[in-house]
C-alpha positions as CSV (number, residue, x, y, z in Angstrom):
1,M,-21.3,57.2,-15.4
2,N,-24.3,56.5,-13.1
3,R,-26.5,55.7,-16.0
4,L,-23.9,53.3,-17.4
5,V,-23.7,51.5,-14.0
6,V,-27.5,51.2,-13.9
7,I,-27.7,49.8,-17.4
8,S,-24.8,47.4,-16.9
9,T,-26.3,46.2,-13.6
10,L,-29.7,45.6,-15.1
11,F,-28.1,43.6,-17.9
12,V,-26.2,41.4,-15.4
13,L,-29.2,41.0,-13.1
14,G,-31.5,40.1,-16.0
15,S,-29.1,37.6,-17.4
16,L,-28.7,35.8,-14.0
17,A,-32.4,36.0,-13.1
18,G,-33.4,34.7,-16.5
19,Y,-31.0,31.7,-16.1
20,V,-32.5,30.8,-12.7
21,L,-36.1,31.2,-14.2
22,E,-35.2,28.9,-17.1
23,V,-33.5,26.3,-15.0
24,F,-36.6,25.8,-12.8
25,Y,-39.0,26.0,-15.8
26,R,-37.1,23.2,-17.5
27,R,-36.8,21.2,-14.3
28,F,-40.5,21.3,-13.4
29,F,-42.4,22.1,-16.6
30,S,-40.4,21.4,-19.8
31,A,-37.6,18.9,-19.9
32,K,-38.2,17.6,-16.4
33,K,-34.5,17.6,-15.9
34,W,-31.8,19.8,-14.4
35,I,-30.1,21.1,-17.5
36,N,-28.2,24.2,-18.5
37,P,-30.9,26.2,-20.3
38,G,-28.8,28.8,-22.0
39,F,-26.7,29.0,-25.1
40,L,-23.7,30.0,-23.0
41,V,-21.7,27.8,-20.7
42,G,-22.1,30.0,-17.6
43,P,-25.1,30.7,-15.5
44,Y,-26.5,33.6,-17.5
45,I,-28.8,34.2,-20.4
46,P,-28.0,37.6,-22.1
47,L,-31.4,37.6,-23.9
48,Y,-33.0,38.3,-20.5
49,G,-30.4,40.9,-19.8
50,F,-31.3,42.8,-22.9
51,G,-34.9,42.3,-22.1
52,V,-34.5,44.0,-18.7
53,M,-32.6,46.8,-20.3
54,L,-35.5,47.2,-22.7
55,L,-37.9,47.2,-19.8
56,Y,-35.9,50.0,-18.1
57,G,-36.0,52.1,-21.2
58,L,-39.8,51.6,-21.8
59,S,-40.6,52.2,-18.2
60,N,-38.9,55.6,-18.2
61,I,-39.8,56.8,-21.7
62,D,-41.7,60.1,-21.6
63,L,-45.2,59.6,-22.9
64,L,-46.5,62.8,-21.6
65,S,-45.0,64.6,-24.6
66,F,-47.3,62.5,-26.7
67,G,-50.4,63.7,-24.8
68,L,-50.8,60.5,-22.8
69,S,-51.4,60.6,-19.1
70,G,-53.1,58.7,-16.3
71,V,-54.6,55.3,-17.2
72,W,-53.8,55.7,-21.0
73,E,-50.2,56.3,-20.2
74,H,-49.9,53.1,-18.2
75,L,-52.0,51.1,-20.8
76,V,-49.9,52.2,-23.7
77,R,-46.6,51.6,-21.8
78,V,-47.5,48.0,-20.8
79,L,-48.7,47.2,-24.3
80,M,-45.4,48.5,-25.7
81,I,-43.6,46.3,-23.2
82,G,-45.5,43.2,-24.2
83,V,-44.9,43.8,-27.9
84,M,-41.2,44.7,-27.6
85,L,-40.4,41.7,-25.4
86,T,-42.1,39.4,-27.9
87,L,-40.2,41.1,-30.8
88,I,-36.8,40.7,-29.1
89,E,-37.6,37.0,-28.6
90,F,-38.6,36.6,-32.2
91,V,-35.6,38.4,-33.6
92,T,-33.2,36.5,-31.4
93,G,-34.8,33.1,-32.3
94,V,-34.7,33.8,-36.1
95,I,-31.0,35.0,-35.9
96,F,-30.0,31.7,-34.3
97,I,-32.1,29.6,-36.7
98,R,-30.9,31.4,-39.9
99,G,-27.3,32.1,-38.7
100,L,-26.3,29.0,-36.8
101,H,-29.1,26.4,-37.6
102,I,-29.8,26.2,-33.9
103,K,-33.3,26.5,-32.4
104,L,-32.7,27.5,-28.8
105,W,-36.3,27.0,-27.8
106,D,-39.2,25.4,-29.6
107,Y,-42.9,26.5,-29.4
108,S,-43.9,24.3,-32.3
109,D,-46.5,22.5,-30.2
110,R,-48.0,25.7,-28.9
111,F,-51.2,27.2,-30.3
112,G,-50.7,30.1,-32.7
113,N,-46.9,29.8,-32.8
114,V,-44.8,31.5,-35.5
115,M,-41.9,29.4,-36.7
116,G,-41.8,27.8,-33.3
117,V,-40.1,30.9,-31.9
118,I,-43.0,32.9,-30.5
119,C,-46.5,32.0,-29.4
120,P,-49.4,33.8,-27.7
121,L,-49.0,32.0,-24.4
122,F,-45.4,33.2,-23.8
123,S,-46.2,36.6,-25.2
124,V,-48.8,36.9,-22.3
125,I,-46.2,35.6,-19.9
126,W,-43.7,38.3,-21.0
127,F,-46.5,40.9,-20.9
128,A,-47.2,39.9,-17.3
129,L,-43.5,39.8,-16.2
130,G,-42.8,43.1,-17.9
131,S,-45.8,44.8,-16.4
132,G,-44.8,43.5,-12.9
133,Y,-41.3,45.0,-13.4
134,Y,-42.8,48.4,-14.5
135,F,-45.4,48.7,-11.7
136,F,-43.4,47.1,-8.8
137,L,-39.7,46.9,-9.4
138,N,-38.4,49.7,-11.7
139,A,-38.3,52.6,-9.3
140,R,-37.1,50.7,-6.3
141,L,-34.5,48.7,-8.2
142,I,-33.0,51.7,-9.8
143,A,-32.8,53.5,-6.4
144,V,-30.8,50.6,-4.9
145,I,-28.5,50.3,-7.9
146,E,-27.7,54.0,-7.9
147,W,-26.9,53.8,-4.2
148,L,-24.6,50.7,-4.7
149,G,-23.0,52.4,-7.8
150,E,-21.5,55.1,-5.5
151,N,-18.9,52.4,-4.5
152,P,-16.2,52.0,-7.2
153,I,-15.7,48.3,-6.2
154,Y,-19.3,47.6,-7.1
155,S,-18.8,49.1,-10.6
156,Y,-15.6,47.0,-11.1
157,T,-17.5,43.8,-10.0
158,V,-20.3,44.5,-12.5
159,G,-17.7,45.1,-15.2
160,L,-15.9,41.9,-14.4
161,V,-19.1,39.8,-14.7
162,I,-19.9,41.5,-18.1
163,G,-16.3,40.6,-19.2
164,M,-17.0,37.0,-18.3
165,I,-20.2,37.0,-20.2
166,L,-18.4,38.4,-23.3
167,V,-15.7,35.7,-23.2
168,D,-18.4,33.0,-22.7
169,T,-20.3,34.5,-25.7
170,F,-17.4,34.3,-28.1
171,Y,-16.6,30.8,-27.0
172,S,-20.2,29.6,-27.3
173,I,-20.6,31.2,-30.8
174,R,-17.5,29.3,-32.0
175,L,-19.1,26.2,-30.6
176,G,-22.4,27.1,-32.3
177,I,-20.6,27.5,-35.7
178,R,-19.1,24.0,-35.2
179,I,-22.6,22.6,-34.6
180,C,-23.9,24.5,-37.6
181,T,-21.2,23.0,-39.8
182,A,-21.7,19.5,-38.5
183,A,-25.5,19.6,-38.7
184,D,-25.3,20.8,-42.4
185,Q,-28.8,21.9,-43.5
186,F,-30.6,20.7,-40.4
187,V,-31.8,22.9,-37.6
188,V,-30.7,21.5,-34.2
189,R,-33.2,21.8,-31.4
190,Y,-30.6,22.8,-28.9
191,E,-32.4,21.9,-25.7
192,Q,-33.0,18.3,-26.7
193,F,-29.6,18.1,-28.3
194,K,-28.0,19.0,-24.9
195,I,-30.0,16.3,-23.2
196,D,-28.9,13.7,-25.8
197,L,-25.4,15.0,-25.6
198,K,-25.4,14.6,-21.8
199,R,-26.7,11.1,-22.1
200,E,-23.8,10.4,-24.6
201,A,-21.3,11.8,-22.1
202,L,-22.6,9.7,-19.3
203,E,-22.1,6.7,-21.4
204,R,-18.6,7.7,-22.3
205,A,-17.3,9.2,-19.1
206,E,-18.2,8.6,-15.5
207,N,-17.5,12.1,-14.3
208,S,-19.8,14.2,-16.5
209,R,-21.1,17.3,-14.7
210,F,-23.8,19.8,-15.3
211,Y,-21.6,22.2,-17.2
212,G,-19.0,19.6,-18.4
213,T,-20.9,17.6,-20.9
214,L,-18.9,18.6,-24.0
215,V,-15.6,18.3,-22.1
216,A,-16.6,14.8,-21.0
217,V,-17.3,13.7,-24.6
218,F,-14.1,15.2,-25.9
219,R,-11.9,13.7,-23.1
220,A,-13.5,10.3,-23.7
221,G,-12.4,10.4,-27.3
222,G,-15.4,11.7,-29.0
223,T,-15.8,14.9,-31.1
224,L,-18.7,17.2,-31.5
225,R,-18.9,16.3,-35.2
226,D,-19.0,12.6,-34.3
227,V,-21.8,13.1,-31.8
228,I,-23.9,15.2,-34.3
229,R,-23.3,12.8,-37.1
230,H,-24.4,9.9,-34.9
231,H,-27.7,11.7,-34.4
232,V,-28.0,12.8,-38.1
233,E,-28.0,9.0,-38.9
234,L,-31.4,8.9,-37.1
235,L,-33.0,11.4,-39.5
236,R,-35.1,8.7,-41.1
237,Q,-36.5,7.9,-37.7
238,P,-39.2,10.0,-35.9
239,K,-37.9,13.6,-35.5
240,K,-36.8,14.4,-31.9
241,W,-34.1,17.0,-31.5
242,W,-33.8,18.1,-35.1
243,R,-36.2,19.7,-37.6
244,K,-35.5,20.3,-41.2
245,E,-36.4,23.9,-42.2
246,K,-37.6,24.7,-45.7
């Protein structure tokens, strides 16, 4: 049970921390706006949650049985961390592109990118963050979680948050399927699409909020299909939020 509490907590913490990281990254480096950076409605990004779970597993895997110790053990471990974090980013990005025609992030303008989903720059960033977790956070964080996990209320709270994430995930996937259907063969650049959608909502409704863009559009008489079709009419113009995949 203790191990389950630890893994569940790491998933929740990673999802929340990733959301905060992405919000500030988009505000100051990417979109230059305060926008909801995730695919879900709520303030969590499960990809980061799974990434932290992966970090926990790689940080505690026994490499001594493979004859590795000392500096070589640390070197191999951090290399594994960098490769696996890049791999999970690539797999997630491809699943969304192929399955829902949605590109959640776009590295197309970055040097050495692959399908606009991974690139050397962000692989180095994940390597640095993962190494920081392994050397400075893992042992201390696990000790705190195990101490908190002795309280049943704490376990119920973590379970409740995971339940909220699951409900949000099902809702957002349904929404993604609608976007996929309306966009037809085109791949939507989700970040720019949300910015355009928020602008549309502000034009249609006065009370559009950070998480309420879609609701504002619907209440004002618009539909998701109408909004996407409006943008698809611009396909002959310079590409902005969409990209046609071969």
